C-alpha positions in Angstrom: 10.8 11.1 23.8 12.2 8.6 21.4 10.2 5.7 20.1 10.6 3.1 17.4 12.7 0.2 18.7 13.5 -2.0 15.8 12.6 0.6 13.2 13.7 4.0 12.1 14.0 6.5 15.0 11.0 8.5 16.0 10.7 11.4 18.4 8.1 13.6 19.9 8.5 17.1 21.2 6.0 19.5 22.7 5.3 20.8 19.2 6.4 18.1 16.6 6.3 14.5 15.7 9.6 13.6 14.1 10.6 10.6 12.0 14.2 10.0 10.8 15.6 8.0 8.0 19.1 7.2 6.9 20.4 6.5 3.4 23.3 7.4 1.1 20.7 8.9 -1.3 19.0 12.0 0.2 15.9 11.4 -1.9 15.6 7.9 -0.6 16.0 9.1 3.0 13.4 11.8 2.5 10.9 9.3 1.1 11.5 6.8 3.9 11.0 9.5 6.6 7.8 10.7 4.9 6.4 7.2 4.5 7.2 6.4 8.2 5.5 9.6 9.3 2.4 8.8 7.3 2.2 5.3 8.8 2.8 6.7 12.3 0.2 9.4 12.0 -2.4 7.0 10.5 -1.9 4.8 13.5 -2.3 7.7 15.9 -5.3 9.4 14.2 -7.0 6.9 12.0 -7.0 9.6 9.2 -6.5 8.2 5.7 -3.0 8.2 4.4 -4.0 10.2 1.3 -5.3 13.0 3.6 -2.2 12.8 5.8 0.0 13.1 2.7 -2.0 16.2 1.6 -1.5 17.7 5.0 2.2 16.9 5.0 2.7 18.6 1.7 1.3 21.8 3.2 2.6 21.7 6.8 5.5 19.3 7.2 9.2 20.3 7.2 12.1 18.2 6.0 15.6 18.8 7.5 18.9 17.5 6.3 21.0 17.1 9.5 24.0 15.1 8.3 25.7 15.4 4.9 29.3 14.6 5.9 28.6 11.0 7.0 27.2 8.2 5.0 24.4 7.2 5.4 22.9 10.6 5.6 20.2 11.4 8.2 17.0 13.1 7.0 14.3 13.8 9.7 10.7 14.8 8.9 8.9 17.2 11.2 5.1 17.4 11.4 3.6 20.0 13.7 1.2 18.5 16.3 -1.3 21.3 15.7 -1.8 20.0 12.2 -3.1 16.7 13.6 -5.1 17.9 16.5 -7.4 20.0 14.4 -9.4 17.8 12.0 -9.9 20.6 9.5 -6.2 20.6 8.7 -6.5 17.0 7.3 -9.4 17.7 5.0 -8.9 19.0 1.5 -10.4 22.4 1.0 -10.7 23.7 -2.6 -9.4 27.2 -3.1 
């Protein structure tokens, strides 16, 4: 299912939430996809963005799917299981 009319594309699968960003600079596209994911996940869960960022740094995947076209597409994948279990979004010291 695709969502996000009027903003960067978003998608949901059975196992992932996906945000996509487009930019000539891959770093800028990656940052935009991540920030959009944090905003989306905050709206869905109410979890603080700082906690979501920590979770993303451990569990999320970034994929470069287009490098031959400009602007380049850079989707961000977050596993649904990381958001359905509250313990995944809390920082646990090692």
